[in-house]
N, C-alpha and C positions, 0 to 999 in steps of 0.2 A: 635805144635805151642802153646805157652801160651798166655793168654789174655794180658800179659804185653807187648808183642811186636806186637800186631795186631793194624792196623791203621784205620780200617774202621768200628768199632763197634759203634761209637758215633751216636746218632740220627742225621739224615740229613747229614751223611758222604758222601764225594765225591764218586760217583759211580766208578770212575777209581781206587780209592784206595780200595774200596770194592772188585773189580774184582781182583786186585793184591793180596789181602789177600786170596781169594778163590783159585787162581792159586798156591799160596804157599802150601796150603793144598793138592792140587792135586799132586804137585811135591813130597811132603813127602810120601804120600800114594803110589805113583808110585815107589819110590826108596826103601822104607822100609817095606811095608806091604805084608803079604802073602795073595794074593787075587786070587780067582778062575779065570781060563782063560776066562770063559764066562762073568764074571763081568768086567774083563779088556777089553774084546772086546766091550761090551756095552758102557763102559766109553769112549773108544777110538772113537767110532762112535758119541757119544754125544758131546765130546770135538771137534771133527772135524767139526761138524755142527756149533758149537759156533765160532770156528776159521774162518770158511768160511764166516759166517755172519759178523764178525768183519772186515775181510779183504775187503768185499764188501762195508761196511759202511765207512771204513777208506779212500778208494780211494788212488790215487797216491801222494797226497800232505802230506809231513811230518809235524807233529805238531811243532810249534816253541818252542824251549826250553826257559823257562822263566829265566830272569836274576835274580841272587840272591838278596834278600832284607836283608841287614845286620841288619836292625832294628827289624826284626821279630825273631821267634823261630829258633834255630839252625837246628831243624829237617826240616824246610822249606827252607833251603838254596839251596839245590840241590835235588829237589823232584824226579828226575829221576836217582839219583845215584845208582849204583849197590851194594852199601854197606849199605846206610841208607835211600835211597829214598822211601818214602811211596807209590809212584806211579810205582815203578819198582818191578815186581814179582820175579826177581832173587835176590833182596836184602834180607839179612838174616831175618829181618832187624835189624840194630843197632839203638838204641835210643841215641840221643845226646842232651846236654844242656850246657849252660854256667855255670861255677863254678868260679866266680871271673874273673880273667884274663885267665883262662884255660878252656879246654873243658872236660866235664865228660860224661860218657855214660854207657850203659849196653847193653848186647847182649845175645841171647839164640839161639844157633845154632842147628838146627834139623838135621835129617839123611842126608839131601841133601848136607851137608857140611862136611861129614865124610871123614877123611883120614885114619890114623891108626884106628883099631877098637876102637870105643867109644871115639875117639878124633877128634877135629877139624882139617881139612886139613891145613898143613902149608902154602900152597899157599893162602888159604882163609884168614888166619891170616895176611899175608903180604899185601893182598889187603885191608883189614880193616885198617891196620896201615897207608897205603898210603893215604887213604881218610881222616882219622881222623887227621893225621898230617897236611894235606892240609887245613882242616877246621880251625884248630888252627891258622894256618898262616893267613888265610883270616880274621878271627875275630881280629887278632892283627894288621891288616892293611898291611900285607906283602904277599899278594897273589902271587903265582908263580907256576911253573911246576916242577915236581920231577926230580932231577938230580941223586941223589944216595939215596937208601933206604937200611939200614942195620937192620936186624932182628936177635935177639938172642932168641932162644927157650929154656927157663929155665926149664920148666916142661911140660908134656903133657897137653894141654888145653882140658878139658872134653867137650864132646858133651852133649846137653840137660841139661845144668846147667846154672844158671844165672851167667854171667860174668860181671866184672866191668872194665871200660876203663877210661883212663885219657890221656890227651895230652896237650902240651903247646909249644908255639913258644918261642925259646930262643933268637930271635933277628935277625937283618939283618946287613950285612956289604956289602955295594954296592948292587950288584945284588944277593948276596948269602944269603939265608935264612936258618936258622937251627931250628929244632924242635925235640921233643922227645915224646914218648908215651909208655904206658904200658897196659897190660891186667892182671887182677887178677881173681882168683877163690877164693872167700872169701878173706882171707888175704894173699893168696899164689900168688906170682908173677909167671905167666906161660910164659909170653913172653914180650919183650921190643924192642923198635925200636928207631933209630935215623935217621933223614933225612936231606939231603941237597937239597934245592929247589932253583930254579933260576927264578928271576923276568923277565918278558918279556915285552918289550915296547909295548904300545897299538897298534901301527901300525903294528908291527911284528905279534902280535897275530891276528889282523884282516886279514893280508895276509895269515896266516896259515889257518884260517877259509875259506878264499876264495879258497885256493888250494884244500881243501876238500869240493867240491861243494855240495856233497850229504848230508852234515850235516844239521840237522834241526835247528841248532843254528841261521842261517840266520843273518839278519841285527841287531838283538838284541845284538850281540856280536861283533860289529864293533869296529873301533878305538875309544878308550876312554871309552868303555862300562864298563870295570872293574873300572876305576877311577870314573865314574858316580855312581857306586855301592858302593863307599866308600873304594875300595881296592887300596892301594898305590902302584903304579908302577913307574918305572924310567921315567924321562923326556925324550922327544924326543932326539935321539942321543946316549942315554945310552944303550948299547947292551951287 
């Protein structure tokens, strides 16, 4: 993990983000390092004690997922995202920011995301595209859910190298939203994607959340929540 993609190093950093950073370090060492068995056993015991402590402190109530604030930094839109969420230890993480009307970013994938030797797993690349395209749509005022995602793998995407990302919303026709994105290693295009997304009426989205009652999203994401966040969704009756 490089300093460029760590989220908890700043003075007074959020302890949840600090924990996520350290868990990423543990994951990399577990996957990639040659470690003596006795050290692994000691580490497993120590981590188990930490996990037990966290589970006891957490209790049965899930944490409410915060609603995105479109006026803030892109990185803070979805803090629990498995792609760029600074509070999610499975996130690579990807760094995102606004570049005019588009989204720009960078990523540095460690051994935990390896597919072919020394290359980023193709499924991970697809996951990143799905999230980055979605963010571009949200910032353009056309939030929706993925309908179709097409990925072209132009070159092997190298592991443990700084990568550059770009994404933009191409516009919307009715409920259909289109966007495109790319990943570069230096000036070399390694992968590109296009996506078709579908806007969901607020009441339908709320009904979906209700059906999945175990979701921590809760009432924060009820009918109209996206619209109150500044995301343009179809009016009632448009399905």
